[in-house]
C-alpha positions in Angstrom: 13.7 -30.1 -3.2 14.3 -32.3 -6.2 17.9 -32.8 -7.2 18.2 -33.2 -10.9 21.4 -33.8 -12.9 21.5 -33.5 -16.7 22.7 -36.9 -18.0 23.3 -35.9 -21.6 26.9 -35.3 -22.7 25.7 -32.5 -25.0 22.9 -30.0 -24.4 20.1 -29.9 -26.9 19.3 -26.6 -28.5 15.8 -25.7 -29.7 15.7 -25.3 -33.4 12.7 -24.6 -35.6 13.5 -25.8 -39.2 12.2 -28.2 -41.7 13.9 -31.4 -42.7 13.7 -34.2 -45.2 14.8 -37.8 -44.6 14.7 -41.3 -46.0 15.2 -44.7 -44.6 18.5 -46.3 -45.6 17.9 -48.5 -48.7 14.8 -46.5 -49.8 14.4 -43.6 -52.2 11.1 -42.5 -50.6 11.5 -39.0 -49.1 9.6 -37.9 -45.9 9.4 -34.5 -44.3 9.5 -33.4 -40.7 10.0 -30.5 -38.3 13.1 -30.3 -36.0 12.3 -29.7 -32.3 15.9 -29.7 -31.0 19.4 -30.7 -32.0 22.7 -31.5 -30.3 26.1 -32.6 -31.6 25.1 -36.2 -31.2 21.3 -36.2 -31.4 18.1 -34.8 -33.0 14.4 -34.8 -32.0 11.9 -34.1 -34.8 8.2 -34.7 -35.6 6.8 -36.5 -38.6 3.6 -38.0 -39.8 5.5 -41.2 -40.5 6.3 -43.8 -37.9 9.6 -45.5 -37.7 11.1 -48.2 -35.4 13.9 -48.1 -33.0 17.1 -49.1 -34.8 16.0 -47.8 -38.2 18.8 -45.9 -40.0 17.7 -42.6 -41.5 19.5 -40.2 -43.9 18.5 -36.7 -42.8 18.9 -33.3 -44.3 18.1 -30.1 -42.3 17.4 -27.0 -44.2 17.9 -23.9 -42.0 15.5 -20.9 -42.6 18.6 -18.7 -43.0 19.8 -19.1 -46.6 23.4 -18.2 -45.6 23.6 -21.5 -43.6 24.1 -24.6 -45.8 21.9 -27.6 -45.2 23.2 -30.3 -42.8 23.2 -33.9 -44.0 23.7 -36.8 -41.6 23.1 -40.5 -41.0 21.2 -41.2 -37.8 19.7 -44.1 -35.9 16.2 -44.0 -34.4 16.5 -44.4 -30.6 12.9 -43.5 -29.5 9.5 -43.0 -31.0 6.4 -41.5 -29.3 3.1 -40.4 -30.6 0.7 -37.6 -29.7 -2.1 -39.1 -31.9 -1.4 -36.6 -34.7 2.4 -36.7 -35.2 5.3 -39.0 -34.1 8.2 -37.6 -32.2 11.3 -39.3 -33.3 14.6 -39.2 -31.4 17.8 -40.2 -33.2 21.4 -40.5 -32.5 23.5 -38.8 -35.1 26.2 -41.2 -36.3 27.8 -39.4 -39.3 27.6 -35.9 -40.6 28.3 -35.5 -44.3 30.6 -32.7 -45.4 
């Protein structure tokens, strides 16, 4: 039997919503789809590749119009590719609002 212990401080919750983001210092906007979210991190897909350490300003737009968008500053911690999209993991540093 395999013994597995969750090492994350906060569990990630699956979320299916769209997002927009930009690299700090740039006005160019990109779009992506959120895979999961926790209080300290986010995983999303995008057609654009970024590097570890890049700082992104992200805006999540929930499908429920009663929930306001979430704006945050995040740092890219991991990027993987499935030949079509990039999966980008970020540590959330600051939530606006």
